[in-house]
Rosetta silent file (secondary structure, phi, psi, omega in degrees, C-alpha in Angstrom):
SEQUENCE: MAVAWFVVAPVGESQGSFLNPKVPDNSRLAEVATTSAAYKAWLGNGSYNGWQVVMGPFATEAAAKAAHPPAGLSAVLTAAQLGATVAAGAAIGSGPTLPGPTVTNPLDWLSNIGQFFSALTQPNLWLRVAKVVLGGVLVVAGLIKLTGTDKKVYGIAGMAASRLPGV
SCORE:     score description
SCORE:     0.000 S_00000001
   1 L     0.000  122.173  179.515    8.922  -21.496   13.532 S_00000001
   2 L   -82.264  141.912  179.012    5.486  -21.771   11.967 S_00000001
   3 E  -123.962  158.099  175.950    3.138  -18.831   12.264 S_00000001
   4 E  -132.966  155.922 -179.254   -0.583  -18.379   11.835 S_00000001
   5 E  -116.769  137.697  177.172   -2.662  -15.285   11.196 S_00000001
   6 E  -128.951  151.946  165.526   -5.916  -14.353   12.912 S_00000001
   7 E   -97.754  120.037 -175.599   -8.331  -11.464   12.628 S_00000001
   8 E  -124.663  159.744  176.992   -8.909  -10.417   16.241 S_00000001
   9 E  -145.228  159.422  176.203  -10.930   -7.790   18.107 S_00000001
  10 E   -58.358  144.570 -179.493  -11.244   -6.757   21.744 S_00000001
  11 L   -59.372  137.466  176.809  -13.398   -9.130   23.788 S_00000001
  12 L    94.069   -6.355  177.649  -17.033   -8.097   23.928 S_00000001
  13 L   -70.327  141.594 -178.778  -17.130   -6.266   20.604 S_00000001
  14 L   -68.857  134.385  177.278  -20.320   -6.972   18.666 S_00000001
  15 L  -120.559   11.115 -178.783  -19.907   -9.370   15.765 S_00000001
  16 E    76.827 -157.593 -178.402  -23.519   -9.633   14.688 S_00000001
  17 L  -105.184  175.581  179.456  -25.236  -12.965   14.349 S_00000001
  18 L   -62.839  -40.627 -178.698  -24.158  -16.260   12.831 S_00000001
  19 L   -80.280  -20.326 -179.816  -26.164  -15.574    9.664 S_00000001
  20 L  -133.265   70.764 -176.795  -25.098  -11.917    9.477 S_00000001
  21 E   -70.016  145.972  177.648  -21.539  -11.704   10.850 S_00000001
  22 L  -131.294  126.479  176.762  -19.994   -8.274   11.311 S_00000001
  23 L   -84.316  127.314  179.922  -16.291   -7.674   11.804 S_00000001
  24 L   -58.986  149.289 -179.529  -15.756   -4.905   14.372 S_00000001
  25 L   -62.239  -29.876 -177.984  -14.252   -1.673   13.050 S_00000001
  26 L   -97.487   28.368  176.571  -11.309   -1.941   15.456 S_00000001
  27 L   -73.021  155.770 -178.376  -10.329   -5.473   14.420 S_00000001
  28 E  -138.608  158.615  171.091   -6.652   -6.197   13.770 S_00000001
  29 E   -86.424  139.008  177.309   -4.499   -8.860   12.171 S_00000001
  30 E  -126.843  130.934  176.850   -2.451  -10.867   14.635 S_00000001
  31 E  -106.456  120.688 -179.094    0.549  -12.998   13.744 S_00000001
  32 E  -133.645  150.929  175.523    1.293  -15.672   16.332 S_00000001
  33 E   -71.009  145.152 -178.263    3.532  -18.710   16.508 S_00000001
  34 L   -70.749  -10.078  177.676    1.652  -22.006   16.291 S_00000001
  35 L   -98.855    0.336 -174.907    3.347  -23.052   19.530 S_00000001
  36 L   -80.594  163.425  177.607    2.238  -19.950   21.472 S_00000001
  37 H   -67.645  -34.714  179.734   -0.381  -19.726   24.183 S_00000001
  38 H   -62.411  -44.947 -179.517   -2.379  -17.248   22.086 S_00000001
  39 H   -60.162  -47.194 -178.216   -2.641  -19.717   19.195 S_00000001
  40 H   -64.956  -40.513 -179.833   -3.792  -22.551   21.468 S_00000001
  41 H   -68.292  -42.552 -178.749   -6.310  -20.325   23.280 S_00000001
  42 H   -67.167  -30.692  174.887   -7.734  -18.877   20.080 S_00000001
  43 H   -75.821  -33.062 -176.972   -8.213  -22.363   18.653 S_00000001
  44 H   -77.315  -74.042 -174.925   -9.702  -23.609   21.914 S_00000001
  45 L  -108.369   -3.934  175.753  -12.089  -21.018   23.333 S_00000001
  46 L    85.525    2.710 -177.894  -11.514  -18.093   20.930 S_00000001
  47 E  -135.529  142.215  178.312  -10.237  -15.621   23.533 S_00000001
  48 E  -155.405  123.928  175.441   -6.765  -14.685   24.820 S_00000001
  49 L    47.978   44.050  176.413   -5.592  -11.709   26.931 S_00000001
  50 L    87.238    4.102  179.774   -8.556   -9.507   26.076 S_00000001
  51 E  -120.186  139.229  177.474   -8.653  -10.393   22.364 S_00000001
  52 E  -118.092  150.340  179.356  -11.167  -12.659   20.665 S_00000001
  53 E   -75.469  131.351  172.441  -10.907  -14.391   17.321 S_00000001
  54 E   -99.286  -45.122  177.574  -13.066  -12.966   14.572 S_00000001
  55 E  -147.355  151.003  173.947  -11.622  -15.122   11.755 S_00000001
  56 E   131.655  175.074    8.312   -8.782  -17.563   11.419 S_00000001
  57 E   -84.468  156.711  175.993   -6.386  -19.182   11.540 S_00000001
  58 E  -122.402  149.707 -178.223   -4.858  -18.361    8.147 S_00000001
  59 L   -75.934  -29.739 -177.529   -1.547  -19.605    6.778 S_00000001
  60 L  -133.989  161.128  176.705   -0.476  -16.223    5.372 S_00000001
  61 H   -63.630  -39.247 -179.277   -1.111  -12.541    5.977 S_00000001
  62 H   -61.721  -40.003  179.238   -2.468  -12.236    2.435 S_00000001
  63 H   -65.731  -38.904  178.829   -5.035  -14.970    3.097 S_00000001
  64 H   -65.827  -41.812  179.041   -6.178  -13.228    6.284 S_00000001
  65 H   -68.807  -36.429 -179.525   -6.567   -9.901    4.468 S_00000001
  66 H   -68.526  -30.905 -179.526   -8.366  -11.558    1.559 S_00000001
  67 H   -65.764  -38.961  176.871  -10.906  -13.176    3.902 S_00000001
  68 L  -159.378  100.045 -175.617  -12.030   -9.785    5.177 S_00000001
  69 L  -100.247   56.519  176.685  -10.126   -6.646    4.157 S_00000001
  70 L   -70.503  164.351 -177.224  -11.782   -3.776    6.045 S_00000001
  71 H   -61.887  -25.952 -178.647   -9.822   -0.556    6.495 S_00000001
  72 H   -68.284  -11.678 -176.969   -9.298   -1.367   10.180 S_00000001
  73 H   -87.298   20.361 -178.725   -6.926   -4.208    9.323 S_00000001
  74 H   -74.870  -22.354 -179.996   -4.046   -1.875    8.480 S_00000001
  75 L   -96.501  135.947  179.391   -2.333   -2.520   11.816 S_00000001
  76 E  -111.219  127.702  177.936   -0.683   -5.866   12.400 S_00000001
  77 E   -94.460  127.870  170.479   -0.224   -7.156   15.930 S_00000001
  78 L   -91.101  171.043 -178.981    2.798   -9.281   16.689 S_00000001
  79 H   -61.034  -38.835 -179.601    2.832  -11.583   19.698 S_00000001
  80 H   -66.367  -41.935  179.487    4.943   -9.078   21.666 S_00000001
  81 H   -67.623  -34.641 -179.935    2.576   -6.196   20.884 S_00000001
  82 H   -59.387  -48.223  178.212   -0.419   -8.327   21.773 S_00000001
  83 H   -67.810  -38.344 -177.338    0.893   -8.873   25.293 S_00000001
  84 H   -67.434  -39.821 -178.064    2.131   -5.268   25.612 S_00000001
  85 H   -69.392  -35.732  178.664   -1.179   -3.678   24.666 S_00000001
  86 H   -69.527  -42.657  179.973   -3.080   -5.833   27.130 S_00000001
  87 H   -63.780  -42.542  179.997   -0.580   -5.120   29.928 S_00000001
  88 H   -65.738  -40.524  178.687   -0.686   -1.363   29.270 S_00000001
  89 H   -66.010  -38.952  179.377   -4.474   -1.361   29.200 S_00000001
  90 H   -67.627  -35.372 -178.550   -4.681   -3.319   32.444 S_00000001
  91 H   -66.405  -34.599 -179.002   -2.235   -0.925   34.144 S_00000001
  92 H   -98.013    0.530  175.364   -4.398    2.120   33.391 S_00000001
  93 L    83.940   24.421  178.120   -7.675    0.305   33.987 S_00000001
  94 L  -122.777  177.626  176.455   -8.954    0.137   30.431 S_00000001
  95 L   -74.115 -172.526 -179.783   -9.396   -2.548   27.826 S_00000001
  96 L   -62.642  137.618  175.329   -6.785   -3.404   25.244 S_00000001
  97 L   -95.588  141.276 -174.472   -5.365   -0.455   23.374 S_00000001
  98 L  -102.195  121.073  173.977   -4.978   -0.895   19.657 S_00000001
  99 L   -73.916  156.930  177.362   -1.815    0.200   17.898 S_00000001
 100 L   143.974 -178.729 -176.468   -2.238    1.565   14.436 S_00000001
 101 L   -70.313  146.906  174.956   -2.887    4.667   12.435 S_00000001
 102 L   -88.718  160.377 -179.480   -4.996    7.440   13.834 S_00000001
 103 L   -73.518  127.953  179.585   -7.876    8.857   11.852 S_00000001
 104 L  -108.945  174.223  178.610   -6.707   11.792    9.756 S_00000001
 105 L   -66.223  124.831 -178.247   -8.541   14.481    7.868 S_00000001
 106 L   -68.733  -12.245  179.686  -10.080   12.864    4.762 S_00000001
 107 L   -97.065    9.531  179.420   -9.414   16.030    2.755 S_00000001
 108 L   -60.805  -27.371 -177.962   -5.626   15.957    3.311 S_00000001
 109 L   -65.472  -20.837  179.156   -5.118   14.633   -0.221 S_00000001
 110 H   -64.842  -27.489  178.244   -6.185   18.034   -1.584 S_00000001
 111 H   -66.442  -24.489  177.524   -2.886   19.493   -0.378 S_00000001
 112 H   -64.663  -32.829  178.106   -1.134   17.194   -2.871 S_00000001
 113 H   -65.172  -44.481  177.825   -2.739   19.124   -5.719 S_00000001
 114 H   -63.215  -38.571  178.131   -1.327   22.365   -4.374 S_00000001
 115 H   -65.687  -34.780  178.233    2.109   20.758   -3.966 S_00000001
 116 H   -63.017  -47.650 -178.462    1.989   19.622   -7.596 S_00000001
 117 H   -69.999  -31.179  176.255    1.336   23.129   -8.881 S_00000001
 118 H   -70.798  -29.249  176.804    3.962   24.646   -6.608 S_00000001
 119 H   -68.423  -26.327  179.125    6.469   22.132   -7.993 S_00000001
 120 L   -67.041  -20.147 -179.732    5.779   23.473  -11.491 S_00000001
 121 L   -90.661   -0.681 -178.892    7.325   26.804  -10.478 S_00000001
 122 L   -80.713  128.633 -178.729   10.632   25.242   -9.414 S_00000001
 123 H   -64.499  -31.609 -179.424   13.501   26.001  -11.848 S_00000001
 124 H   -63.977  -33.462  177.910   15.157   22.620  -11.212 S_00000001
 125 H   -60.727  -47.060 -177.040   12.080   20.840  -12.558 S_00000001
 126 H   -70.791  -30.668  174.823   12.312   22.663  -15.887 S_00000001
 127 H   -64.417  -42.862  178.276   16.063   22.093  -16.061 S_00000001
 128 H   -66.056  -40.575  178.662   15.459   18.347  -15.699 S_00000001
 129 H   -61.171  -44.374  179.237   12.672   18.434  -18.290 S_00000001
 130 H   -62.226  -39.494  178.643   15.009   20.204  -20.764 S_00000001
 131 H   -64.872  -40.427  179.430   17.734   17.605  -20.130 S_00000001
 132 H   -66.087  -43.748  179.610   15.315   14.739  -20.764 S_00000001
 133 H   -64.240  -45.746  178.754   14.037   16.313  -24.000 S_00000001
 134 H   -61.452  -41.459  177.040   17.580   17.061  -25.222 S_00000001
 135 H   -61.876  -41.668  177.772   18.628   13.489  -24.388 S_00000001
 136 H   -62.966  -40.611  178.364   15.660   12.124  -26.329 S_00000001
 137 H   -63.865  -41.616  179.195   16.553   14.264  -29.352 S_00000001
 138 H   -65.745  -38.272  178.041   20.151   13.012  -29.239 S_00000001
 139 H   -64.964  -45.100  179.169   19.019    9.374  -29.030 S_00000001
 140 H   -63.639  -42.755  178.777   16.686    9.801  -32.015 S_00000001
 141 H   -62.482  -40.164  177.799   19.399   11.580  -34.011 S_00000001
 142 H   -64.604  -41.983  178.573   21.842    8.767  -33.239 S_00000001
 143 H   -65.062  -38.466  177.966   19.356    6.099  -34.321 S_00000001
 144 H   -63.130  -42.885 -178.976   18.678    7.961  -37.568 S_00000001
 145 H   -68.275  -41.081 -178.606   22.402    8.158  -38.301 S_00000001
 146 H   -65.751  -36.950 -176.192   23.021    4.479  -37.389 S_00000001
 147 H   -85.829  -10.023 -179.620   20.229    3.162  -39.593 S_00000001
 148 L    79.759   11.199 -179.840   21.120    5.324  -42.601 S_00000001
 149 H   -65.222  -28.950 -178.148   17.679    6.849  -42.655 S_00000001
 150 H   -62.255  -36.673  179.549   19.205   10.322  -42.942 S_00000001
 151 H   -68.659  -38.795  178.134   20.522    9.580  -46.448 S_00000001
 152 H   -65.356  -41.808  179.850   17.127    8.320  -47.582 S_00000001
 153 H   -64.304  -43.690  179.055   15.400   11.404  -46.192 S_00000001
 154 H   -64.156  -37.987  179.143   17.923   13.717  -47.900 S_00000001
 155 H   -64.452  -44.686  179.513   17.474   11.814  -51.173 S_00000001
 156 H   -67.167  -41.523  179.824   13.684   12.091  -51.063 S_00000001
 157 H   -64.591  -40.220  178.977   13.842   15.747  -50.038 S_00000001
 158 H   -65.024  -41.913 -179.818   16.285   16.517  -52.913 S_00000001
 159 H   -65.893  -39.989  178.703   14.095   14.729  -55.444 S_00000001
 160 H   -66.726  -38.066 -178.574   10.990   16.568  -54.214 S_00000001
 161 H   -68.763  -34.506 -178.954   12.806   19.894  -54.324 S_00000001
 162 H   -70.344  -22.710 -179.535   13.958   19.290  -57.930 S_00000001
 163 H   -88.138   -9.414  178.965   10.359   18.746  -59.029 S_00000001
 164 L   -71.895  139.797  178.944    9.125   22.009  -57.570 S_00000001
 165 L   -70.614  136.727  177.704    8.519   24.704  -60.186 S_00000001
 166 L    86.952    8.168  179.457   10.994   27.540  -60.042 S_00000001
 167 L  -107.628    0.000    0.000   13.753   25.655  -58.223 S_00000001
């Protein structure tokens, strides 16, 4: 089954002019089968079940995102969701409802800094760090022994020690 990707928005959303197009903030990516009614309608008149085409069709999701990647395109509508959102909106007397992430506090990432510093006080972290360091020391010691570098180092150290005054 072949699929196509469209950038869609609710019907009636402002898109600017032909020379200055604007993708609505609540636009979404829609994946539809090329044999579906949505695909045929969007190619024909640009509107289907309360959604209008903003851009498309595209062969892949990546191509659709590359054409216009605003933050609003994080939600992807499948054909089933497209029909479900329109039906739910019609039942309650509103336009299409858009699935997707809700707007969160933009400063939430600051809590990650606090979590990082609280992780530094965990004893298991330091136990793991000690194990990694000890493992690294053992690997280096093994490589030194395998390559014979230890004998060269001892030879150079012995020769240097014999040249020191008073030894």
